[in-house]
C-alpha positions in Angstrom: 0.3 -0.3 0.2 1.4 3.3 -0.6 2.1 5.9 1.4 -0.9 8.3 0.2 -3.0 5.7 0.5 -2.1 4.8 4.1 -2.4 8.4 4.7 -5.9 8.5 2.8 -6.8 5.9 5.6 -5.2 7.2 8.2 -7.4 10.8 7.6 -10.6 8.9 7.4 -10.3 6.9 10.3 -9.6 10.0 12.0 -12.7 11.9 10.9 -15.2 8.8 11.3 -13.9 9.7 14.9 -14.6 13.8 15.2 -17.5 13.9 13.0 -20.5 14.6 13.5 -19.5 14.4 17.1 -16.6 13.4 18.9 -16.6 9.6 19.8 -18.7 6.6 19.0 -21.1 7.1 22.0 -23.8 8.7 23.5 -26.3 8.3 26.1 -30.1 8.3 25.7 -33.1 7.9 27.7 -35.3 4.9 27.5 -38.3 6.7 29.3 -40.0 9.9 28.6 -39.2 13.0 30.6 -41.2 15.6 28.9 -43.3 16.4 31.8 -43.2 16.8 35.7 -45.1 13.9 35.9 -42.5 12.1 33.9 -39.9 14.0 36.5 -41.7 12.9 39.9 -41.4 9.4 38.4 -37.8 9.2 37.3 -36.1 11.2 40.0 -37.9 12.3 43.3 -40.3 11.3 44.9 -41.5 8.2 42.5 -37.3 6.7 42.4 -37.4 5.9 45.9 -40.0 2.8 45.4 -37.6 1.2 42.9 -34.6 1.9 45.9 -36.6 0.2 48.4 -37.4 -2.7 46.4 -33.4 -3.5 45.5 -32.5 -3.0 49.0 -35.3 -5.7 49.8 -34.2 -8.0 46.9 -31.2 -7.5 44.9 -32.1 -9.2 42.2 -34.7 -6.7 41.7 -32.3 -4.2 39.9 -32.3 -6.4 36.7 -36.3 -5.4 37.0 -35.9 -1.9 38.0 -32.5 -0.5 36.6 -30.5 -1.2 33.4 -27.8 -3.3 34.6 -29.1 -6.2 33.4 -28.0 -5.2 30.4 -25.5 -2.8 31.3 -21.2 -4.2 30.7 -18.4 -2.5 31.4 -15.4 -2.5 29.0 -12.5 -2.1 31.5 -9.0 -1.7 30.3 -5.2 -0.2 31.8 -4.0 0.5 28.3 -1.0 -1.9 28.7 -1.4 -4.3 25.8 -3.7 -2.4 23.3 -4.2 -4.2 19.6 -0.7 -4.0 17.7 0.0 -0.8 20.0 1.4 -2.1 23.1 1.1 -0.5 26.0 0.0 3.3 25.3 -1.8 3.9 28.4 -5.2 3.8 29.4 -6.6 7.5 28.0 -5.1 6.9 24.5 -6.6 3.2 24.6 -10.4 4.5 25.1 -11.0 4.6 21.1 -10.7 1.0 21.5 -13.0 0.6 24.6 -15.6 2.8 22.8 -15.2 1.3 19.7 -15.7 -2.4 21.9 -18.9 -0.6 23.4 -20.6 0.2 20.0 -19.7 -3.5 18.9 -21.6 -5.2 21.7 -24.6 -2.7 21.2 -24.6 -3.3 17.2 -24.4 -7.1 17.1 -26.6 -8.3 20.5 -28.3 -4.7 21.8 -26.1 -4.5 24.9 -25.1 -1.2 26.4 -21.8 -0.8 27.4 -19.8 2.0 29.8 -16.1 2.2 28.6 -13.9 2.5 31.6 -9.9 3.3 31.2 -8.4 3.0 34.4 -4.7 4.5 34.9 -3.9 1.7 37.1 -0.7 -0.6 36.1 -0.6 -2.7 39.3 -2.7 -5.6 38.4 -4.0 -6.3 42.2 -4.9 -2.8 42.3 -7.0 -3.2 39.3 -8.5 -5.7 40.5 -9.8 -4.0 43.2 -11.1 -1.2 41.1 -12.8 -3.6 39.4 -14.3 -5.5 41.7 -15.6 -2.6 43.4 -17.6 -1.7 40.2 -20.1 -4.9 40.9 -22.9 -2.8 41.5 -23.2 -0.9 38.6 -22.7 -3.6 36.1 -24.2 -7.2 34.9 -21.3 -8.3 33.6 -17.3 -7.2 33.1 -15.5 -7.1 29.6 -11.6 -7.1 30.5 -9.7 -5.8 27.9 -6.1 -5.0 26.4 -4.4 -5.8 29.5 -0.7 -7.1 29.0 -0.2 -10.7 30.6 0.5 -12.1 32.8 -0.9 -9.1 34.6 -4.8 -10.0 32.7 -4.3 -13.4 34.5 -3.8 -12.0 38.3 -6.7 -9.7 37.0 -9.2 -12.3 35.9 -8.4 -14.6 38.6 -9.1 -11.8 41.4 -12.2 -10.2 40.2 -13.8 -14.4 39.3 -12.9 -14.9 42.9 -14.9 -12.1 44.3 -17.5 -10.9 41.8 -20.5 -12.5 41.5 -21.1 -11.4 38.2 -19.3 -12.8 34.9 -15.9 -11.4 34.1 -14.4 -12.0 30.7 -11.2 -11.5 29.3 -11.6 -11.3 26.0 -8.4 -11.2 24.3 -8.0 -14.6 26.3 -11.3 -16.6 25.7 -13.1 -14.6 23.2 -9.5 -15.2 20.7 -9.7 -19.0 22.3 -13.4 -19.7 21.6 -13.2 -18.2 18.0 -9.7 -20.3 17.3 -11.7 -23.5 18.8 -14.8 -22.9 16.2 -12.6 -22.2 13.4 -10.2 -25.2 14.6 -13.5 -27.4 15.0 -14.4 -27.0 11.3 -10.6 -27.3 10.3 -10.8 -30.7 11.3 -13.6 -31.5 9.8 -12.6 -30.6 6.3 -9.0 -31.7 7.0 -10.8 -35.4 8.3 -8.3 -35.4 11.5 -9.4 -35.7 15.4 -8.9 -33.8 18.3 -6.8 -36.8 20.1 -4.9 -37.4 17.1 -3.6 -34.2 16.1 0.1 -32.1 16.9 -0.4 -28.7 18.0 2.4 -26.0 17.3 1.7 -22.6 18.7 3.8 -19.6 18.7 3.5 -16.8 21.4 2.7 -17.3 25.0 1.0 -14.6 26.1 -2.6 -14.3 27.5 -4.1 -15.1 23.7 -2.0 -17.8 23.1 -2.3 -19.5 26.3 -6.3 -19.3 26.4 -6.2 -20.9 23.1 -4.1 -23.9 23.9 -6.4 -24.4 27.2 -9.5 -24.2 24.6 -7.7 -27.3 22.7 -7.2 -29.1 25.3 -10.9 -29.1 26.3 -11.6 -29.5 22.7 -9.7 -33.0 23.1 -6.4 -32.4 22.3 -3.6 -34.0 24.2 -1.5 -32.1 26.5 1.8 -34.0 25.4 0.5 -33.2 21.7 0.9 -29.3 22.3 4.4 -27.9 21.6 4.4 -24.4 22.7 7.0 -21.5 22.0 7.9 -18.3 22.6 10.0 -15.6 21.5 13.1 -17.5 23.7 11.8 -21.2 21.7 10.6 -24.0 23.1 8.7 -23.9 26.6 10.4 -26.9 28.0 10.9 -28.5 31.7 13.6 -26.8 33.6 13.4 -23.7 31.7 14.2 -20.4 33.6 13.7 -17.4 31.2 10.5 -15.6 30.9 8.3 -18.4 32.5 5.0 -17.9 34.5 2.8 -20.8 35.6 0.7 -20.6 32.8 3.5 -21.2 30.3 5.1 -24.1 32.6 1.7 -26.3 32.2 3.0 -26.7 28.7 6.5 -27.3 29.1 8.0 -30.3 27.6 10.2 -32.7 28.5 12.3 -32.5 25.5 16.0 -31.9 24.3 14.6 -30.0 21.5 14.9 -25.9 21.5 13.0 -24.1 18.6 10.5 -24.1 16.3 12.4 -25.2 13.7 13.6 -28.6 15.3 9.2 -29.5 16.5 7.3 -28.2 13.2 7.9 -31.5 11.8 4.7 -33.7 11.6 2.3 -30.6 13.2 -1.7 -30.8 12.3 -2.0 -27.2 13.4 0.4 -24.4 13.7 -1.6 -21.9 15.9 0.6 -18.3 15.5 -0.1 -15.5 18.0 3.2 -14.1 17.9 4.7 -11.6 15.0 5.4 -11.4 11.6 7.7 -13.9 9.7 7.8 -16.4 12.2 6.7 -19.4 10.1 8.6 -20.4 6.8 7.7 -22.1 3.5 9.5 -24.8 4.7 8.0 -25.2 8.0 4.7 -25.7 6.6 5.9 -27.7 3.8 7.5 -30.5 6.6 3.9 -30.1 8.4 1.6 -33.0 8.1 -0.4 -33.8 5.4 -3.3 -30.9 4.7 -1.6 -28.7 7.4 -3.9 -26.5 9.1 -2.2 -22.8 9.8 -4.1 -20.1 11.7 -1.4 -17.6 11.6 -2.9 -15.1 13.9 -0.6 -12.1 14.2 -1.6 -8.6 13.6 -1.3 -6.5 11.2 1.1 -9.0 9.5 0.5 -12.7 10.5 3.4 -15.1 10.8 3.1 -16.1 7.0 0.7 -14.9 4.5 -1.3 -17.2 3.0 -0.6 -17.0 -0.6 2.8 -17.9 1.0 1.6 -20.8 3.1 -0.8 -21.8 0.3 2.1 -21.8 -2.3 4.6 -24.1 -0.3 1.5 -26.8 0.0 -1.7 -25.9 -2.1 -4.1 -28.2 0.2 -3.0 -26.0 3.2 -6.2 -24.5 5.6 -5.6 -21.0 6.7 -7.3 -18.5 9.4 -5.7 -15.0 10.2 -6.5 -11.9 12.2 -7.3 -10.3 9.1 -10.6 -8.9 7.0 -8.7 -9.1 3.7 -8.1 -13.1 3.8 -10.8 -15.9 4.2 -11.3 -17.1 7.9 -11.0 -14.4 10.0 -10.5 -14.9 13.2 -12.8 -12.2 14.8 -13.5 -11.9 18.4 -17.2 -10.3 17.7 -18.0 -13.7 16.9 -18.2 -14.7 20.3 -17.7 -11.9 22.8 -21.7 -10.2 22.0 -23.5 -13.5 22.0 -21.8 -15.0 25.2 -22.6 -12.1 27.2 -25.9 -11.7 25.6 -26.8 -15.4 26.9 -24.9 -14.5 30.3 -26.9 -11.4 31.0 -30.3 -13.1 30.2 -30.5 -15.8 32.5 -28.7 -13.5 35.0 -25.3 -15.8 35.1 -22.9 -15.6 38.0 -20.0 -16.2 35.3 -18.8 -17.4 32.0 -17.5 -20.7 32.9 -16.3 -23.9 30.5 -19.9 -25.4 29.5 -20.6 -21.9 28.3 -17.4 -21.5 26.7 -17.8 -24.7 24.9 -21.5 -24.6 24.3 -20.2 -21.1 22.3 -17.4 -22.7 19.9 -20.3 -25.6 19.1 -22.6 -22.9 18.2 -20.4 -20.7 15.9 -18.8 -24.0 14.4 -22.4 -25.5 13.6 -23.3 -22.2 11.5 -20.5 -22.0 9.6 -21.8 -25.3 8.7 -25.1 -24.4 7.9 -25.9 -22.5 4.8 -25.0 -18.9 4.5 -28.2 -16.2 5.5 -28.7 -13.8 2.8 -27.4 -11.0 5.0 -24.4 -11.9 5.6 -24.4 -12.7 2.0 -25.2 -9.2 1.1 -23.1 -7.7 3.7 -19.7 -9.5 2.1 -20.9 -9.8 -1.6 -18.4 -11.0 -4.0 -16.9 -13.6 -1.3 -17.4 -17.1 -1.5 -19.4 -18.1 1.8 -19.5 -22.0 1.4 -18.4 -24.0 3.9 -15.0 -25.5 3.2 -11.0 -24.7 3.8 -12.2 -20.8 2.8 -15.1 -20.6 5.0 -14.6 -22.1 8.3 -16.3 -19.0 10.6 -19.4 -17.3 9.9 -18.9 -13.8 8.7 -19.9 -11.0 12.1 -22.9 -9.9 9.9 -24.8 -13.4 10.2 -27.8 -12.4 11.9 -27.9 -15.6 13.2 -25.5 -15.8 15.3 -27.4 -14.0 18.3 -30.0 -16.6 18.4 -28.1 -19.2 18.2 -24.9 -18.6 20.1 -27.1 -16.9 22.8 -29.3 -19.1 23.2 -26.3 -22.2 23.1 -25.0 -20.0 26.0 -28.2 -19.5 28.1 -28.7 -23.4 28.0 -25.6 -24.2 29.3 -25.7 -21.6 31.8 -28.9 -23.2 33.1 -27.8 -26.8 33.1 -24.6 -26.0 34.9 -26.4 -24.3 37.5 -24.9 -20.7 37.4 -28.3 -19.2 36.6 -29.7 -16.9 38.5 -32.8 -16.2 36.4 -33.1 -19.2 34.5 -35.4 -19.2 30.9 -38.8 -21.2 30.8 -38.9 -21.4 27.2 -35.6 -21.5 25.5 -37.0 -21.7 22.2 -39.4 -18.5 22.8 -36.4 -17.2 23.9 -34.4 -18.0 20.6 -37.7 -16.8 18.8 -37.0 -13.1 20.7 -33.6 -12.8 19.7 -34.4 -13.3 16.3 -37.1 -11.0 16.5 -34.6 -7.9 17.6 -32.3 -9.2 14.7 -35.4 -9.3 12.2 -37.6 -6.5 12.5 -40.3 -8.5 11.0 -40.1 -11.6 13.1 -42.7 -10.7 15.8 -45.0 -9.2 13.4 -45.0 -11.9 11.2 -45.5 -15.0 13.5 -49.3 -14.8 13.4 -48.7 -14.9 9.6 -45.9 -18.4 9.7 -48.1 -20.2 12.1 -51.4 -19.2 10.0 -49.4 -20.6 6.5 -48.3 -23.8 8.6 -52.2 -25.2 8.5 -51.7 -25.7 5.0 -48.9 -26.8 2.5 -48.9 -24.7 -0.2 -47.1 -24.5 -3.7 -45.7 -20.8 -4.4 -44.3 -20.2 -8.1 -41.8 -17.6 -8.2 -41.7 -16.1 -11.5 -37.9 -15.2 -10.8 -36.4 -18.2 -10.0 -32.7 -17.8 -11.0 -32.2 -14.2 -8.7 -30.0 -15.0 -6.1 -32.9 -13.3 -3.2 -35.1 -16.0 -4.8 -32.9 -18.8 -4.6 -32.0 -18.2 -0.5 -35.6 -17.5 0.1 -36.4 -20.8 -1.4 -34.1 -22.2 0.7 -35.2 -20.4 3.9 -38.9 -21.5 2.8 -37.9 -25.5 2.6 -36.2 -25.0 6.0 -38.8 -23.0 7.9 -42.1 -23.3 6.3 -44.3 -26.4 5.1 -44.8 -24.6 1.6 -43.4 -26.1 -1.7 -41.1 -23.7 -4.0 -41.4 -23.6 -7.7 -38.8 -21.5 -9.6 -39.4 -20.3 -12.9 -36.0 -20.4 -14.8 -33.1 -22.5 -16.1 -32.2 -25.5 -14.3 -28.4 -25.2 -15.4 -28.1 -21.9 -14.1 -30.5 -22.4 -10.9 -28.5 -25.3 -10.3 -24.9 -23.6 -10.3 -25.9 -20.5 -8.5 -27.4 -22.6 -5.5 -23.9 -24.2 -5.4 -22.3 -21.1 -5.8 -23.9 -19.3 -3.0 -23.2 -22.3 -0.2 -27.2 -23.7 -1.1 -27.8 -27.2 0.0 -31.1 -27.1 -2.2 -30.8 -28.1 -5.7 -33.7 -28.5 -8.5 -36.1 -31.4 -8.7 -34.5 -32.9 -5.3 -36.0 -30.1 -3.0 -37.9 -28.1 -5.6 -39.6 -27.8 -9.2 -38.6 -26.1 -12.2 -40.4 -24.8 -14.9 -38.2 -24.0 -17.7 -38.9 -21.5 -20.2 -36.5 -22.3 -23.0 -37.5 -26.2 -22.7 -40.4 -27.5 -20.7 -42.9 -30.3 -21.6 -46.1 -28.3 -20.1 -45.2 -25.8 -22.8 -48.2 -26.3 -25.3 -50.6 -26.5 -22.5 -49.0 -22.9 -21.4 -49.7 -21.7 -24.4 -52.8 -23.0 -25.4 -54.3 -21.9 -21.9 -53.0 -18.7 -22.4 -54.8 -18.1 -25.9 -57.6 -19.5 -25.0 -57.6 -17.0 -22.3 -56.7 -14.6 -24.3 -57.8 -15.2 -27.7 -60.5 -12.6 -28.0 -58.3 -10.0 -26.4 -56.0 -10.0 -29.7 -53.3 -12.3 -28.8 -52.8 -15.0 -31.5 -51.3 -18.4 -31.1 -47.9 -17.0 -32.2 -48.1 -14.2 -29.8 -49.5 -16.6 -26.9 -46.3 -18.8 -27.8 -43.6 -15.9 -27.7 -45.1 -14.9 -24.2 -45.0 -18.5 -22.8 -41.1 -18.2 -23.7 -40.0 -15.3 -22.5 -42.6 -14.1 -19.6 -42.4 -15.5 -16.4 -45.2 -13.8 -15.0 -47.6 -14.8 -17.4 -45.8 -18.4 -17.1 -46.7 -18.5 -13.0 -50.0 -16.8 -13.9 -50.9 -20.0 -15.8 -49.4 -22.5 -13.7 -51.9 -20.8 -10.4 -54.8 -20.5 -13.1 -54.4 -24.6 -14.0 -54.1 -25.2 -10.3 -50.8 -26.0 -10.6 -49.5 -23.6 -8.5 -51.4 -22.0 -5.3 -49.7 -18.5 -5.7 -47.4 -16.5 -7.6 -44.9 -14.1 -6.7 -43.4 -11.8 -9.2 -41.5 -8.2 -9.3 -37.9 -8.3 -7.9 -37.3 -6.7 -11.2 -39.6 -4.8 -13.5 -42.3 -2.4 -13.1 -45.1 -3.3 -10.7 -47.9 -2.4 -13.1 -46.4 -4.4 -16.2 -46.5 -7.3 -13.7 -49.9 -6.7 -12.3 -51.3 -6.1 -16.2 -50.1 -10.0 -16.5 -52.0 -10.9 -13.2 -55.6 -9.0 -14.5 -55.0 -11.1 -17.8 -55.0 -14.5 -16.3 -56.0 -14.3 -13.2 -58.7 -11.6 -13.0 -62.2 -12.2 -12.3 -65.8 -10.6 -11.1 -64.7 -12.5 -7.8 -61.1 -11.6 -7.8 -59.6 -8.5 -9.1 -56.6 -6.5 -7.8 -58.3 -4.0 -5.7 -55.0 -2.4 -4.3 -51.6 -2.6 -2.9 -50.8 -2.8 1.2 -47.3 -2.1 2.3 -46.4 -2.7 6.0 -43.8 -1.1 7.4 -42.2 -1.9 10.4 -40.8 1.7 12.0 -39.1 1.8 15.4 -42.5 2.7 17.4 -44.6 0.1 15.3 -45.7 -1.1 12.4 -48.0 1.0 9.5 -49.6 -0.4 7.2 -50.1 2.2 3.5 -52.4 1.6 0.9 -52.8 1.9 -2.0 -49.3 2.2 -3.0 -49.1 0.7 -6.9 -52.5 -0.6 -7.9 -55.2 2.4 -8.5 -53.3 5.6 -9.4 -56.8 7.6 -8.7 -59.2 5.5 -6.8 -62.8 6.2 -7.3 -64.7 6.1 -3.5 -65.9 2.8 -4.5 -62.2 1.6 -4.9 -61.3 3.2 -2.0 -63.5 1.7 0.4 -62.6 -1.6 -1.0 -59.3 -1.1 -0.9 -60.3 0.0 3.1 -62.2 -3.2 3.7 -59.4 -5.3 2.3 -56.7 -3.6 4.5 -59.1 -4.0 7.4 -58.7 -7.9 6.8 -55.1 -8.4 6.2 -54.3 -5.9 9.0 -56.0 -8.4 11.4 -54.2 -11.6 10.1 -51.2 -10.1 11.9 -53.1 -9.8 14.9 -53.6 -6.0 15.1 -56.4 -4.0 15.5 -57.1 -2.0 12.5 -57.3 1.7 13.1 -57.6 2.9 9.5 -57.1 6.7 8.9 -58.3 8.2 5.1 -55.7 10.7 4.5 -55.6 13.8 2.5 -54.3 17.6 2.1 -57.8 18.0 3.0 -59.0 17.9 6.7 -62.2 17.0 7.8 -64.1 19.0 5.0 -62.3 22.0 4.7 -61.8 21.6 1.0 -64.7 20.9 -1.4 -62.3 18.9 -4.1 -60.3 17.1 -4.9 -59.2 13.8 -3.0 -61.2 14.7 0.2 -64.1 14.8 -1.8 -63.2 11.2 -2.8 -62.3 9.8 0.3 -65.3 11.6 2.3 -67.7 9.7 -0.4 -65.7 6.6 0.4 -66.2 6.9 4.1 -70.2 7.4 3.5 -70.0 3.9 1.4 -68.6 2.3 4.2 -70.9 3.7 6.9 -73.9 2.6 4.6 -72.3 -0.6 4.6 -71.5 -1.2 8.2 -68.3 -2.3 9.7 -66.7 -3.3 12.8 -63.4 -2.0 12.3 -62.2 1.8 13.2 -61.6 4.3 10.3 -62.2 8.1 10.3 -61.1 11.0 7.9 -60.7 12.8 6.0 -57.4 14.1 7.8 -53.7 15.2 7.3 -51.1 12.6 8.2 -50.0 14.1 11.2 -53.7 14.0 12.2 -53.7 10.4 11.9 -51.1 10.0 13.7 -51.3 12.2 16.8 -54.6 11.6 19.0 -54.1 14.8 20.9 -53.9 17.2 17.3 -56.6 15.1 16.0 -59.2 15.9 19.1 -58.2 19.7 18.7 -58.9 19.9 15.4 -62.1 17.7 15.3 -63.1 16.5 18.9 -65.2 13.4 19.3 -63.7 11.6 16.3 -64.4 7.9 16.2 -60.9 6.9 16.1 -58.7 6.8 19.6 -54.8 6.5 19.9 -52.7 6.5 16.6 -53.8 5.2 13.6 -51.9 2.6 12.1 -53.5 2.0 8.6 -53.2 4.9 6.5 -55.1 5.3 3.1 -54.9 7.7 0.5 -56.8 9.2 -2.6 -54.0 9.0 -5.2 -51.1 6.5 -5.6 -48.6 8.9 -5.6 -48.9 10.2 -2.1 -49.2 6.4 -0.7 -46.0 5.6 -2.8 -44.5 8.6 -1.7 -45.0 7.9 1.9 -44.3 4.3 1.9 -40.6 5.0 0.0 -39.6 7.8 2.7 -40.1 6.0 5.5 -38.3 3.5 4.0 -35.2 5.5 2.6 -35.3 8.1 5.6 -37.6 6.6 8.7 -35.2 3.5 8.6 -39.1 1.6 8.0 -38.5 -2.6 7.1 -41.2 -3.5 4.5 -43.0 -6.2 4.3 -45.4 -6.4 0.9 -46.6 -4.9 -1.1 -49.5 -7.1 -0.2 -52.1 -7.5 -3.7 -55.4 -7.4 -2.4 -58.4 -8.6 -3.9 -56.8 -11.6 -5.6 -57.8 -14.3 -3.7 -54.1 -14.7 -2.2 -53.0 -16.2 -5.2 -50.7 -13.7 -6.8 -48.2 -11.3 -5.0 -45.7 -8.6 -6.4 -43.2 -7.2 -4.8 -40.6 -4.7 -5.6 -37.0 -4.7 -6.7 -36.0 -3.7 -3.7 -37.2 -6.7 -1.8 -34.8 -8.7 0.2 -34.4 -12.2 0.6 -36.0 -12.2 4.0 -38.4 -9.9 2.2 -39.6 -12.7 -0.3 -39.5 -15.4 2.6 -42.3 -12.8 4.3 -44.2 -12.7 1.5 -44.2 -16.3 0.7 -45.3 -16.8 4.4 -48.5 -14.5 3.6 -48.9 -16.8 0.2 -48.9 -19.6 2.2 -51.7 -18.7 4.2 -55.2 -20.5 3.7 -57.5 -18.4 0.9 -59.9 -18.2 3.5 -57.8 -15.9 5.6 -57.7 -13.1 2.7 -60.0 -11.2 1.0 
C-alpha cells in the first residue's frame, strides 16, 4: 500500500472519530421525560420506590434498572491491539469501539472504563468495586501476565460474569475455526500435534481451549520468543506457560514443526516459513493470527502446500478469527439468565454454536454484507461472518442453555425456544409481526411459484422456505443456471431434489401453457404465435397460468421490472369478477411500531367505491397480523375543509363504508399528522371516532401513498413487508425490485396462508 493510500486511510479514520460529534458513543434515555409527572417518576419522589425494592431483594436491580443489560469494558491500556502499552487514555477509542460492537451485534449497553492503574492487584480491586453498577465485566487489552491476575481475583470475588476477551474470546473463535478445520481435513482432536508460537494471554487461552476440546497435552508444543517452553526452563516463565512445558531436548520452532497438524500463531510476522509449512503433516492447518502482519502470508503458505487450511486475524483474507463472533453473544446469553460467571460449559457451547453455523447455509444478510465473497463451508469458510444475523439466536441461546444446565443462572428461562425467537426478532425486525402469519401458513402446505427463479434473493428465499415453512417452492428459470447459482451461493437446495422447476426454454408443459394463455386471451387480440412467444419469455405470465391451471397456489413476481407491467398479466390470467386487484398494501415496520400504507401501486386515482374496497381489504389483512385496524383516510383536506380533490373522494368512500356497516375503526379525511397524533386530532375534531394513532393510512392518490412508503423506508428506517396484493384471493403478489431475501420469505408466508384467511 502506498504512503498516499496510508495517509488517506489515516485521515478517513480520524474524520470518522471526530464527526459529526467526537467519539462513537452517547447516552439516550429509555423513558419519556416530557412533563412534571414523568420527572416525579424518574427522580424524586417516585425513584425511591425502585430503590426500596432493590434494597429488599438485590435481584430486583435487573427489573428496575439497566444493570441487567449493562457491561463495563475495562482496560488500563497496557496491551492495546498491535500498539502495545499506550496508556489508559490513548486506549479509549478502542474501548469505545468495543462498546459499539456490543450494542450493534447484541443490543448490550456498555460503559468504557479506562483506568490509570498498572498494578494488577489494585486494578482488580477497582474492578471489583464496580459490581453494583454492572451486570458483567469485559476485561480488555491488559498485558500478560497481569491479565491472568486481574481476571482470577475478579472471578473469585465478583458474583457477575468476568470475561477477558483477549484470552477467552480469541480462544472460543479459534476453537470454532479449528473444529471445522479438522472436519474439512478429516482429522480428530485426540490425534493431532499442535505447535504454537506466542506465550501471551491469548495464546495460552487458545491452548487451554484446545485441551478442553480434546487435544492431548503431550501433543502440544509451545514456543515463544526464547524458543520451546521445556521443563526446567527459567527464562521468561510463568505458571501458565509452565503448564505446557515439554520434557524434551528440542529447543526451537524449527526443531518441533515436523509432522504438526495445526500451527497456532499469536506472535509476530515471518515466524513461520514456507519450509516449515512443507514439513507439517498432510493437509496442514495454519492459523497465523498475528496482526497486522501474520506469521506467514496465506498466499505464501498455500504456495508451499496447496491444500493447506489457513486462517488469519485479517479481514482481507478468508477465515478471519474475529472476537466479535463471540463476545457479544456469550454476554447476551449470560446476562439474560443472570449468570454469575462464564464457565467452561458456556464457552464450549459458544464454540459449538459458531462452528455449527458455519456448516449451515449462509444467510442472505451475510451474503449481502460480504458481496462477492465465497461463503460456502470448506477450507476458505470455516467460521461465519460477523454480520450473520443468526449468530445472536444460535450462540446466545446455546450459552444460556449451558448456564442453566451448570447451575450458574440466577434467572433461568422457562422456554429456550421462545427466547431464541425473541433474539431472532431483535435482529429480524419483521419476525414478531410475522409470527401469526407464519403460524397460519403452517396449517396448509401451499405451492408457491416464483417468476424470477434465477434471482439470488429468490434462491435464498427458497432455501429458507424449505427450512422454516411447510410450503413447496416452484422456480421458473433455466435449471443449469439455478443449479450453478445454488452451488456458488453455498445453498443446500438443488433443482428437482428439493423443488421443481419450470424451464421457459424447454418444458414438456409448454404447449399446454401457451394454449391455456391463448384460450384466455384469444378475444383480446392475442394470436397463437404471440401466446407461444409470451410463454417462452414472460415468466410472470407463465406463473399466472400455472396458478390458473391449479399447478400452483400462489405466484410471487416483481423482483425486477415495473409493478404495473406485472399487474397487467396477473389481471389478464387471474382476474375475474370475484378476484380483481383492489389495492397494494405495504406494511412498514418502524421503531415505534407497524404502519400500513395503501394503495401504493394498483390504482392511480381510485374512485370512492375503490377506496372503500381498499379499506375493507386492508382491515382484513391487518387483522391477520394480530392487530386491530385503526384506519385513517389521508388527504391534504382535513375534515371537510376542501370541497374537491382527494378529500371529496375519501369522504364519499367513508359514506359508502358507513352505509355498509363494518366492525373496524376508520376516520377521515385528515392530514397524516392528525392521523398519527390523537391530541392534535382531538383539537381539530373533538369527538372523532378514532382512539390513539392510526396504524393504517389510506390515500386517495397512488402518488401520495407510494411517496409516503418510500420516505418511511429510505429516511425513516422502515422495513417493508409487501406490497400485499389485495383482492386476488391470495393467488398472486407483486413485490418490488428493492425486496430482500428475507422480504421474499415473508411474502411467501403471506402467500402460503390458506385462501379463506384473506380477501
